[in-house]
C-alpha positions in Angstrom: 164.5 67.5 236.5 166.4 67.2 233.2 167.8 70.5 232.2 167.3 69.7 228.6 163.6 69.3 228.9 162.0 72.2 227.0 159.9 73.0 224.0 161.3 71.8 220.6 163.5 74.4 218.9 161.6 74.4 215.7 158.3 75.1 217.4 159.8 78.0 219.3 161.2 79.5 216.1 158.3 79.1 213.7 157.0 82.6 214.0 160.5 84.1 213.2 161.8 81.7 210.6 162.1 83.0 206.9 160.0 81.3 204.2 161.9 79.8 201.3 160.3 81.4 198.2 161.7 78.7 195.8 159.9 76.0 197.7 156.8 77.4 199.3 153.5 78.0 197.5 153.3 81.6 196.4 150.9 83.8 198.3 147.6 84.6 196.7 148.7 88.2 196.1 152.0 87.2 194.4 152.2 87.9 190.6 151.8 84.9 188.4 154.8 84.0 186.3 153.5 84.2 182.7 156.2 81.8 181.4 155.1 79.1 183.8 151.4 79.7 184.6 148.6 78.0 182.7 147.4 80.1 179.7 144.0 81.6 180.6 141.2 80.4 178.5 140.4 83.9 177.3 143.8 84.6 175.8 143.6 85.3 172.0 144.5 82.4 169.9 147.6 82.7 167.7 146.1 83.2 164.2 149.2 81.8 162.6 148.8 78.5 164.4 145.1 78.2 164.9 142.7 76.6 162.5 141.3 79.0 159.9 137.7 79.9 160.7 135.1 78.4 158.5 133.8 81.8 157.6 137.0 83.1 156.0 136.2 84.4 152.5 137.2 82.0 149.7 139.6 83.4 147.1 137.3 84.4 144.2 140.1 84.3 141.6 140.4 80.6 142.2 137.1 79.3 143.4 134.7 80.6 140.8 136.5 79.1 137.8 135.0 75.7 137.1 137.8 73.1 137.5 136.6 71.2 134.5 136.2 73.9 131.8 138.4 77.1 131.3 136.3 80.1 130.3 137.4 81.8 127.1 136.8 85.5 128.0 136.6 86.6 124.3 133.7 84.3 123.7 131.9 83.5 127.0 131.2 87.0 128.1 129.0 87.8 125.1 125.5 87.8 126.6 122.8 86.0 124.6 120.5 89.0 124.9 122.9 91.5 123.4 120.8 94.0 121.4 121.0 93.6 117.6 122.0 96.6 115.5 118.6 97.7 114.2 120.2 99.5 111.2 121.5 96.1 110.0 118.9 93.6 111.2 115.7 95.1 109.8 117.0 95.6 106.3 116.7 92.8 103.8 119.3 92.7 101.0 116.8 94.3 98.6 116.2 97.3 100.8 119.4 98.5 102.4 119.2 101.5 104.7 120.3 104.6 102.7 121.3 107.4 105.0 120.0 110.8 103.8 122.4 113.3 102.6 122.2 117.0 101.9 121.6 117.4 98.2 124.6 118.6 96.2 124.7 120.6 93.1 126.9 118.1 91.2 126.5 114.6 92.7 127.9 112.7 89.8 127.3 109.3 91.5 123.9 108.0 90.4 124.4 105.5 87.5 121.6 103.9 85.5 120.1 101.1 87.5 117.1 99.4 86.0 114.1 99.0 88.3 115.2 101.4 91.1 113.8 104.3 93.1 115.0 107.1 95.3 113.2 108.9 98.0 112.8 112.7 98.2 111.4 114.7 101.2 109.7 117.7 99.5 107.2 118.4 102.4 107.8 121.6 104.3 106.7 122.1 107.9 107.6 118.6 109.2 110.3 116.9 111.1 112.5 114.2 109.4 110.7 111.1 108.3 111.3 107.3 108.3 110.1 105.6 105.1 109.1 101.9 105.1 108.5 99.8 102.0 106.4 96.7 102.5 107.0 96.9 106.3 110.8 97.2 105.9 112.8 100.3 106.7 114.1 102.0 103.5 115.3 105.3 104.9 115.6 106.9 108.3 115.8 110.5 109.3 115.1 112.0 105.9 114.8 115.7 106.4 113.7 118.6 104.2 114.9 118.9 101.4 116.9 115.7 101.2 117.1 112.9 98.7 118.4 109.4 98.8 120.4 107.5 96.2 118.8 105.0 93.9 118.1 101.5 95.2 116.7 98.5 93.3 113.2 97.3 94.0 111.1 94.6 92.4 108.5 95.5 89.8 104.9 95.7 91.1 102.8 97.3 93.8 104.5 98.2 97.1 103.2 99.7 100.3 105.0 102.9 101.3 104.7 104.1 104.9 105.8 107.5 106.0 106.3 107.9 109.7 108.0 110.3 112.1 111.2 109.4 113.9 109.1 108.9 117.0 107.1 106.1 115.2 103.9 108.2 114.4 102.5 107.1 111.0 101.6 110.0 108.8 100.7 108.2 105.6 100.4 104.7 104.1 100.0 104.3 100.4 100.4 101.7 97.7 102.3 102.6 94.6 103.2 100.8 91.4 106.9 100.6 90.6 107.8 99.8 87.0 111.0 98.5 85.5 112.6 101.9 85.0 113.9 104.5 87.4 111.7 106.8 89.5 111.7 109.3 92.4 109.1 108.9 95.1 108.5 112.3 96.7 106.8 113.1 100.0 104.8 116.2 99.3 102.4 118.6 101.1 98.7 117.9 100.4 95.2 119.1 101.5 95.1 116.2 103.9 98.6 116.8 105.3 101.0 114.6 103.3 100.9 112.6 100.1 103.3 110.6 97.9 103.9 111.1 94.2 106.1 109.3 91.8 108.2 111.1 89.2 109.5 109.0 86.3 113.2 109.5 85.8 113.5 109.0 82.1 116.7 109.1 80.1 118.0 111.9 77.9 120.7 111.6 75.2 123.7 113.7 76.1 126.8 114.0 74.0 130.4 114.7 74.6 129.8 118.5 75.2 126.0 118.5 76.0 123.7 118.0 79.0 120.0 117.6 79.7 117.8 119.7 82.0 114.2 119.7 83.2 112.0 121.3 85.9 109.8 119.4 88.4 107.2 121.3 90.4 106.6 120.0 94.0 105.7 123.4 95.5 102.2 122.7 96.8 101.4 126.2 98.0 102.5 128.0 94.8 100.5 126.2 92.1 101.8 126.2 88.5 105.2 127.7 88.0 107.3 129.1 85.1 111.0 128.5 84.8 113.6 129.9 82.4 117.2 128.9 81.8 119.2 130.3 78.9 116.7 130.7 76.0 114.5 127.7 77.1 111.2 128.3 79.0 109.2 125.8 81.0 105.8 127.4 81.2 102.9 126.5 83.5 104.5 123.4 85.0 101.7 122.0 87.2 102.1 120.8 90.8 103.4 117.1 90.8 104.4 117.3 87.1 107.9 117.1 85.6 108.6 118.8 82.3 110.4 116.9 79.5 114.2 117.0 79.3 115.7 119.6 77.0 119.2 119.5 75.7 121.8 122.1 76.6 125.3 122.9 75.7 127.5 122.3 78.8 128.3 125.6 80.6 127.0 128.1 83.1 123.4 129.3 83.2 121.0 131.3 85.3 117.8 129.6 86.4 114.7 131.8 87.2 111.5 130.6 88.7 108.2 132.5 89.0 104.6 131.6 89.7 102.4 131.4 86.6 99.8 133.7 88.2 99.7 137.2 86.8 101.5 139.5 87.2 104.5 137.2 86.7 107.1 138.0 89.4 110.5 136.2 89.6 110.6 134.5 93.0 114.1 132.9 92.9 117.1 133.1 90.7 120.1 130.8 91.0 123.2 130.1 88.9 123.7 126.5 87.7 126.6 124.8 85.9 125.7 122.0 83.5 128.4 119.4 83.0 128.7 117.4 79.8 127.1 113.9 79.7 124.9 114.6 82.7 121.2 115.1 83.2 119.7 117.5 85.7 116.4 117.9 87.5 115.6 121.2 89.2 112.9 120.5 91.9 110.9 123.5 92.8 109.9 123.5 96.5 108.1 125.6 99.1 110.3 126.3 102.1 107.3 127.8 104.0 103.5 127.5 103.6 103.3 130.6 101.5 102.9 130.9 97.7 106.0 133.1 97.3 108.4 131.0 99.4 110.2 129.2 96.5 113.5 127.4 96.5 115.1 125.0 94.1 116.9 121.7 94.5 119.2 120.8 91.6 120.1 117.1 91.3 122.7 115.8 88.9 122.5 112.2 87.5 124.4 109.9 85.1 122.6 107.5 82.8 125.6 105.9 81.1 
């Protein structure tokens, strides 16, 4: 028998021979080389390389501007429904809104204006009024005792409406307005409120003289007497204005009393009469009582 007959060497050494790791297939439990292995399908996609998702927000600073027409911000943002200033829009040129002002002793600002009126709130016990002439606002928020400046108005009949600032209508009355100047006064009345018109006539005043009169709008007091200097205005009836009387310019003391006997002075107030001016002292009630008297002195110019 051949001494070299035996099992092949490789077969006898299979169980002991080392495995070449660089050539053999790695075992199932061997770690996968991340630099060589196939990227798993669940690995996050690189956002810097991947396609932007379709749901990404569009840049609003670029996308909303129409490419064909630049928007002028100073013009385009004005909404067509922007509220109009009511104090401007409701007034026609003939009836501008005149804000009420607290009456002053020496206004010195009312010149002669033919065919004009002013409004006076002489009604005690009410909140401020809004006055409409022919459906157009003439004065708003006119409180007691306040008076407006003169404003021109056409000659003829006009409908005056007295309403509260909340819109409630107290009175609607037609009055004839002539070609001169007049004061339309809101007064207390048996039915609540009424309107009366006082003609504001002229009075000649010289370089060192003035004119003065008394107008009684004190509904609760009835006729009144007034005295200034050595001039007496006796039994001036409610809604009446005495005639103007000339005075030398200077300081005086005005006293008002009710005509009913015994005559008791209810109010005394100092007044200063400036030259070339005319004055109206309105006698008013500040409370629904016969003895609650106050005066409102208004100075006008007629030249």
